[in-house]
C-alpha positions as CSV (number, residue, x, y, z in Angstrom):
1,X,48.1,-129.5,-128.0
2,X,47.1,-129.9,-131.6
3,X,44.6,-132.5,-132.4
4,X,43.3,-132.6,-128.7
5,X,39.6,-132.7,-128.3
6,X,38.1,-129.8,-126.0
7,X,36.3,-130.5,-122.7
8,X,33.2,-128.8,-124.0
9,X,29.6,-129.5,-124.4
10,X,28.1,-129.8,-127.7
11,X,25.8,-126.9,-129.3
12,X,22.4,-126.7,-127.9
13,X,20.8,-130.1,-128.8
14,X,17.3,-130.1,-130.7
15,X,16.2,-133.5,-129.2
16,X,13.9,-134.3,-126.3
17,X,10.7,-133.1,-125.5
18,X,9.5,-129.4,-125.5
19,X,9.9,-127.2,-122.5
20,X,6.6,-126.6,-120.5
21,X,4.9,-123.6,-119.5
22,X,6.0,-122.0,-116.2
23,X,3.7,-122.4,-113.0
24,X,5.5,-119.7,-110.8
25,X,8.4,-117.6,-110.2
26,X,10.8,-120.4,-109.6
27,X,10.0,-122.5,-112.6
28,X,9.7,-119.4,-114.9
29,X,13.3,-118.3,-114.0
30,X,14.6,-122.1,-114.6
31,X,12.8,-122.0,-118.0
32,X,13.9,-118.7,-119.0
33,X,17.4,-119.8,-118.0
34,X,17.5,-122.9,-120.1
35,X,16.3,-121.2,-123.4
36,X,19.5,-119.2,-123.1
37,X,23.2,-120.3,-123.2
38,X,24.6,-121.3,-120.0
39,X,28.1,-119.5,-120.7
40,X,30.6,-119.1,-117.9
41,X,28.8,-118.5,-114.4
42,X,29.6,-115.1,-112.9
43,X,31.3,-115.1,-109.4
44,X,27.7,-113.9,-108.1
45,X,25.8,-116.2,-110.0
46,X,24.2,-118.3,-107.1
47,X,23.5,-115.5,-105.1
48,X,21.9,-112.9,-107.5
49,X,20.8,-114.7,-110.8
50,X,18.5,-117.2,-109.2
51,X,15.0,-117.2,-107.1
52,X,16.8,-118.5,-104.1
53,X,14.3,-117.0,-101.7
54,X,11.5,-117.8,-103.4
55,X,12.6,-121.5,-103.8
56,X,13.1,-121.7,-99.9
57,X,9.9,-120.4,-99.0
58,X,7.3,-121.9,-101.6
59,X,5.2,-124.6,-101.2
60,X,7.7,-127.8,-101.5
61,X,5.1,-129.9,-103.0
62,X,3.1,-127.3,-104.8
63,X,3.2,-126.7,-108.6
64,X,5.9,-124.3,-109.2
65,X,8.6,-126.0,-107.1
66,X,8.0,-129.2,-108.0
67,X,7.9,-128.3,-111.8
68,X,11.2,-126.4,-111.2
69,X,12.7,-129.5,-109.6
70,X,11.5,-131.7,-112.5
71,X,13.1,-129.6,-114.8
72,X,16.4,-129.7,-113.3
73,X,16.2,-133.4,-113.0
74,X,15.4,-133.9,-116.5
75,X,18.7,-132.6,-117.4
76,X,20.0,-135.8,-116.0
77,X,18.0,-138.0,-118.3
78,X,17.0,-136.7,-121.8
79,X,17.1,-133.1,-121.7
80,X,14.9,-130.8,-123.8
81,X,14.6,-129.6,-127.2
82,X,17.0,-126.8,-128.0
83,X,18.4,-126.6,-124.5
84,X,22.2,-126.7,-124.2
85,X,23.4,-129.9,-122.6
86,X,26.0,-127.8,-120.5
87,X,23.2,-126.7,-118.2
88,X,23.2,-130.2,-116.6
89,X,26.2,-129.3,-114.5
90,X,25.7,-125.5,-114.5
91,X,26.8,-124.2,-110.8
92,X,24.0,-121.6,-110.6
93,X,21.1,-124.2,-111.4
94,X,22.7,-127.1,-109.4
95,X,22.5,-124.5,-106.4
96,X,19.1,-123.8,-106.9
97,X,18.4,-127.2,-107.1
98,X,19.9,-127.8,-103.8
99,X,17.4,-125.4,-102.2
100,X,14.5,-127.2,-103.8
101,X,15.9,-130.5,-102.7
102,X,16.3,-129.4,-99.0
103,X,12.8,-128.2,-99.0
104,X,11.2,-131.1,-100.5
105,X,13.2,-133.7,-98.3
106,X,12.4,-131.5,-95.1
107,X,8.4,-131.7,-96.1
108,X,8.7,-135.3,-96.6
109,X,10.3,-136.0,-93.3
110,X,7.9,-133.7,-91.5
111,X,4.8,-135.6,-92.9
112,X,6.5,-139.2,-92.2
113,X,6.4,-141.4,-89.1
114,X,10.1,-142.6,-89.5
115,X,11.6,-145.4,-87.8
116,X,14.0,-148.2,-88.5
117,X,11.4,-151.1,-88.6
118,X,12.2,-152.1,-92.1
119,X,10.4,-155.7,-91.9
120,X,7.3,-154.1,-90.5
121,X,7.2,-151.4,-93.3
122,X,7.6,-154.2,-96.0
123,X,5.1,-156.5,-94.3
124,X,2.4,-153.9,-94.3
125,X,3.0,-153.2,-97.8
126,X,2.0,-156.8,-98.5
127,X,-1.6,-156.3,-97.3
128,X,-3.6,-155.9,-100.3
129,X,-6.3,-152.8,-100.2
130,X,-9.9,-153.7,-100.2
131,X,-11.5,-154.2,-103.4
132,X,-12.8,-150.9,-105.0
133,X,-10.5,-148.7,-103.1
134,X,-7.7,-146.9,-104.7
135,X,-7.4,-145.8,-108.1
136,X,-6.7,-149.2,-109.5
137,X,-9.7,-150.7,-107.4
138,X,-11.7,-147.7,-108.7
139,X,-10.9,-148.1,-112.4
140,X,-11.4,-151.9,-112.2
141,X,-15.1,-151.7,-110.6
142,X,-16.4,-148.5,-112.1
143,X,-13.8,-146.7,-113.8
144,X,-14.8,-145.0,-117.3
145,X,-12.5,-145.0,-120.4
146,X,-11.7,-141.1,-120.2
147,X,-10.4,-141.8,-116.6
148,X,-8.1,-144.6,-117.6
149,X,-6.7,-142.4,-120.3
150,X,-6.2,-139.6,-117.9
151,X,-4.3,-142.0,-115.7
152,X,-2.0,-143.3,-118.7
153,X,-1.0,-139.6,-118.9
154,X,-0.2,-139.2,-115.3
155,X,2.0,-142.3,-115.3
156,X,3.6,-141.5,-118.5
157,X,6.1,-138.8,-116.8
158,X,7.6,-142.2,-114.9
159,X,7.0,-145.1,-117.0
160,X,8.5,-143.7,-120.1
161,X,11.8,-143.6,-118.2
162,X,11.0,-146.6,-116.1
163,X,13.8,-148.2,-114.2
164,X,16.2,-145.2,-115.2
165,X,16.3,-143.5,-111.9
166,X,17.2,-146.8,-110.0
167,X,20.1,-147.5,-112.1
168,X,21.8,-144.8,-110.4
169,X,22.2,-146.7,-107.1
170,X,24.0,-149.6,-109.0
171,X,27.5,-148.4,-108.6
172,X,26.8,-147.2,-104.8
173,X,26.1,-150.9,-103.9
174,X,28.4,-153.7,-103.9
175,X,28.0,-157.6,-103.3
176,X,25.0,-159.3,-103.1
177,X,22.5,-156.5,-102.9
178,X,24.2,-155.3,-106.2
179,X,24.1,-158.5,-108.1
180,X,20.3,-158.9,-107.2
181,X,19.3,-155.2,-108.1
182,X,21.1,-155.5,-111.5
183,X,19.2,-159.0,-112.2
184,X,15.7,-157.0,-111.5
185,X,16.9,-154.0,-113.7
186,X,17.9,-156.4,-116.5
187,X,14.2,-157.4,-116.7
188,X,12.9,-154.1,-116.3
189,X,15.1,-153.0,-119.5
190,X,13.5,-156.0,-121.5
191,X,16.0,-158.9,-120.8
192,X,18.2,-157.4,-123.5
193,X,15.2,-157.2,-125.9
194,X,14.3,-153.7,-127.0
195,X,10.6,-154.5,-127.9
196,X,10.3,-156.0,-124.1
197,X,11.7,-152.8,-122.3
198,X,9.2,-151.7,-119.9
199,X,9.2,-148.1,-120.9
200,X,8.6,-149.4,-124.6
201,X,5.6,-151.7,-123.2
202,X,4.1,-148.2,-122.1
203,X,4.8,-146.4,-125.2
204,X,2.9,-149.1,-126.9
205,X,0.2,-148.9,-124.4
206,X,-0.3,-145.2,-125.0
207,X,-0.5,-145.7,-128.9
208,X,-3.0,-148.5,-128.0
209,X,-5.1,-146.0,-126.1
210,X,-5.1,-143.3,-128.8
211,X,-2.3,-141.2,-126.8
212,X,0.8,-139.5,-127.6
213,X,3.6,-142.0,-126.8
214,X,6.3,-139.3,-127.2
215,X,8.7,-139.0,-124.4
216,X,7.7,-135.9,-122.0
217,X,4.8,-135.1,-124.4
218,X,2.4,-134.5,-121.3
219,X,4.7,-132.9,-118.7
220,X,2.8,-129.6,-119.1
221,X,-0.5,-131.5,-118.5
222,X,0.5,-133.3,-115.3
223,X,-0.1,-131.8,-111.7
224,X,2.3,-131.6,-109.0
225,X,1.2,-134.9,-107.5
226,X,2.5,-136.5,-110.4
227,X,5.8,-134.9,-110.7
228,X,6.4,-135.5,-107.1
229,X,6.4,-139.3,-107.5
230,X,9.0,-139.0,-110.1
231,X,11.2,-136.2,-108.5
232,X,11.4,-138.7,-105.5
233,X,13.1,-141.3,-107.5
234,X,15.5,-138.6,-109.1
235,X,16.4,-137.1,-105.8
236,X,17.2,-140.6,-104.1
237,X,19.0,-141.9,-107.1
238,X,21.2,-138.7,-107.7
239,X,22.3,-138.6,-103.9
240,X,24.7,-141.4,-102.7
241,X,23.9,-140.6,-99.3
242,X,20.2,-141.3,-100.1
243,X,21.0,-144.9,-101.4
244,X,19.0,-146.8,-98.8
245,X,16.2,-144.7,-99.4
246,X,16.1,-145.4,-103.1
247,X,16.3,-149.3,-102.3
248,X,13.6,-148.9,-99.9
249,X,11.6,-147.0,-102.7
250,X,12.3,-149.7,-105.3
251,X,11.3,-152.5,-103.0
252,X,8.2,-150.7,-102.2
253,X,7.3,-150.0,-105.8
254,X,8.1,-153.8,-106.7
255,X,5.8,-155.3,-103.9
256,X,2.7,-153.1,-104.5
257,X,2.7,-153.3,-108.3
258,X,1.3,-156.9,-109.0
259,X,-2.0,-156.3,-107.1
260,X,-2.5,-152.9,-108.7
261,X,-1.5,-154.2,-112.1
262,X,-3.9,-157.1,-111.8
263,X,-6.9,-154.8,-111.1
264,X,-5.8,-152.4,-114.1
265,X,-5.9,-155.6,-116.3
266,X,-9.0,-156.5,-115.5
267,X,-10.2,-152.9,-115.8
268,X,-8.8,-152.7,-119.2
269,X,-10.7,-155.9,-120.2
270,X,-13.8,-154.8,-118.8
271,X,-13.7,-151.5,-121.0
272,X,-12.7,-153.6,-124.0
273,X,-9.4,-151.8,-124.7
274,X,-6.9,-152.7,-127.0
275,X,-4.9,-155.7,-126.0
276,X,-1.8,-153.9,-126.2
277,X,-2.8,-151.8,-123.3
278,X,-3.1,-154.6,-120.8
279,X,0.2,-156.1,-122.2
280,X,2.1,-153.6,-119.8
281,X,0.2,-154.8,-116.8
282,X,0.3,-158.2,-117.4
283,X,3.9,-158.2,-117.9
284,X,4.2,-156.6,-114.5
285,X,1.9,-159.1,-112.8
286,X,4.2,-161.9,-113.7
287,X,7.6,-160.0,-113.5
288,X,7.3,-158.0,-110.1
289,X,5.9,-161.2,-108.4
290,X,9.5,-162.6,-108.5
291,X,11.1,-159.0,-108.3
292,X,9.2,-158.6,-104.8
293,X,11.0,-161.6,-103.2
294,X,14.3,-160.5,-104.8
295,X,13.9,-157.1,-103.5
296,X,13.1,-157.9,-100.1
297,X,15.4,-160.9,-99.5
298,X,18.5,-160.1,-101.5
299,X,18.6,-156.5,-102.2
300,X,17.0,-154.9,-98.8
301,X,18.4,-157.8,-96.5
302,X,21.7,-157.9,-98.1
303,X,22.0,-154.1,-98.1
304,X,21.4,-153.9,-94.5
305,X,23.7,-156.9,-93.7
306,X,26.4,-154.7,-95.0
307,X,25.2,-151.4,-93.6
308,X,22.6,-151.7,-90.8
309,X,22.7,-147.9,-90.2
310,X,20.8,-147.4,-93.3
311,X,17.8,-149.0,-92.1
312,X,16.2,-145.6,-91.3
313,X,16.7,-144.4,-94.8
314,X,15.1,-147.6,-96.3
315,X,12.1,-146.9,-94.2
316,X,12.1,-143.2,-95.3
317,X,12.2,-144.4,-99.0
318,X,9.4,-146.9,-98.4
319,X,7.1,-144.3,-96.5
320,X,7.7,-141.4,-98.9
321,X,6.5,-143.7,-101.6
322,X,3.3,-144.1,-100.0
323,X,2.9,-140.8,-99.1
324,X,3.2,-139.3,-102.6
325,X,1.4,-142.3,-104.2
326,X,-1.4,-141.6,-101.7
327,X,-1.3,-137.7,-102.7
328,X,-1.6,-138.5,-106.4
329,X,-4.4,-141.0,-105.8
330,X,-6.2,-138.4,-103.9
331,X,-5.9,-136.1,-106.5
332,X,-7.4,-138.5,-109.2
333,X,-10.2,-139.8,-107.3
334,X,-11.2,-136.3,-105.8
335,X,-11.5,-135.0,-109.2
336,X,-13.3,-138.0,-111.0
337,X,-16.1,-138.1,-108.0
338,X,-16.7,-134.6,-109.0
339,X,-16.9,-135.8,-112.7
340,X,-14.1,-133.4,-113.8
341,X,-10.6,-133.9,-115.4
342,X,-7.6,-134.7,-112.7
343,X,-5.1,-133.0,-115.3
344,X,-4.3,-129.6,-115.4
345,X,-5.8,-129.4,-118.9
346,X,-8.5,-132.1,-120.0
347,X,-7.5,-134.5,-122.8
348,X,-8.9,-133.9,-126.1
349,X,-11.8,-136.4,-127.0
């Protein structure tokens, strides 16, 4: 019909971060594909054009597969400079992503205790770590400024999109848990004030620390442990079947943030950092103390009152969050204790 708009994607966009370098055969195949036009997928596309075998037998938590998965997921956020938006729903790429997701989720389940004791898992999160332990404790007690800046780089892949992954669960909830989760998200997005959006506050922090606040700038520098933390949120957010796990993850994040934010704010004060850096953490000390209660009593309890069969998934989200955060912490502390950078490439002085 004359005057109708065709259902086709716009030409390749030049907005978004630059593509990173590959870290193995699977991420290389994804990157090579994204530099081309997707075009109509051939009939044998998912069987022949993608490294499905390599994706299925590689290390699910390793550099190659975690980067490949991150690349697939980022197409659902802001995409990459010069990459055609049509790649977001390309059947071949989605087939590869499914293989990566199955391996990632299977590996997580294999390393977790599991169970259905949601109350017990949440109670355990309320026990504060011993002073001086963990990344935040290290930075508070004896960390150096170069280590703090590296910490910011690791966290940039998440905090510059903070609250975005959790927004996917909103249409998958109803009633009390939905209303409560939206209230938490409203705070995360600055309560309607652009300058108070938490992702904006973290960008200000990066500027205050003399780092690049551009979205995705440091993707090529952060290791698999950092990518896995974000990939977990994207995995849980993009699958309705895992809505309980995303709620568990969100609750765990809100409960554990105030103690670590308090330590980091103290560390920044000790280091004499620009006050704009501490502002991101002081905001979380206050906001997440309230969010903790809302998530526990309104969102989690409300969800399980409606769908008690999701208790095991909520536990999965809580335990997977702790597992991946511990792996990242081990990476940082292990490198720093040896006096070396925890990044794939050290920051320029």
